[in-house]
C-alpha positions in Angstrom: 149.3 123.8 112.7 148.7 120.8 115.2 145.0 121.4 115.2 145.0 121.0 111.3 146.9 117.5 112.0 143.6 116.5 114.2 141.2 117.6 112.2 142.7 115.5 108.2 142.9 112.4 109.8 139.4 113.0 111.5 137.4 114.1 108.2 139.8 111.2 106.7 138.2 108.6 109.6 134.0 109.9 109.2 134.6 109.3 105.7 135.9 106.2 105.7 133.7 105.1 108.1 130.5 106.5 106.0 132.2 104.5 102.9 132.3 101.6 105.8 128.2 101.7 106.1 127.4 102.7 102.5 129.1 99.8 101.0 127.5 97.2 104.3 123.6 99.0 103.6 124.7 97.7 99.3 125.7 94.6 100.7 122.8 93.8 103.2 120.3 94.8 99.9 118.9 97.7 102.1 118.2 98.7 98.3 117.1 96.2 96.5 113.2 97.2 96.5 113.0 101.0 96.5 108.7 101.1 95.6 108.0 98.4 97.7 108.2 100.0 101.0 105.9 103.3 99.4 103.6 100.8 98.1 103.5 99.4 101.5 102.7 102.4 103.3 100.0 103.6 101.0 98.1 100.6 101.0 99.2 99.9 105.0 95.8 103.2 106.4 93.7 101.2 104.3 93.8 97.6 105.7 94.3 99.0 109.2 91.1 101.3 108.5 89.4 98.2 107.5 90.2 96.2 110.5 89.6 98.9 112.6 85.5 99.3 111.1 85.2 95.4 111.7 86.5 95.9 114.7 83.6 97.9 115.4 80.9 96.2 114.7 
C-alpha cells in the first residue's frame, strides 16, 4: 500500500507538469502557424538546390 502512496502523487505531479508545458506552448504561440512549417520544409530544398547549382557554375 505504500507504493500507491508514492505512485499517486508522482502521477499527479507528472500530469500537472504536462499541463503546464501545454499551457506554456499555447501562450508562446507554438500553434499559430501549423501549415507554414510544412510549406517551408517543402520549398526549402528547392531553394537550396538552386543555390548549389549556382555555386557549381
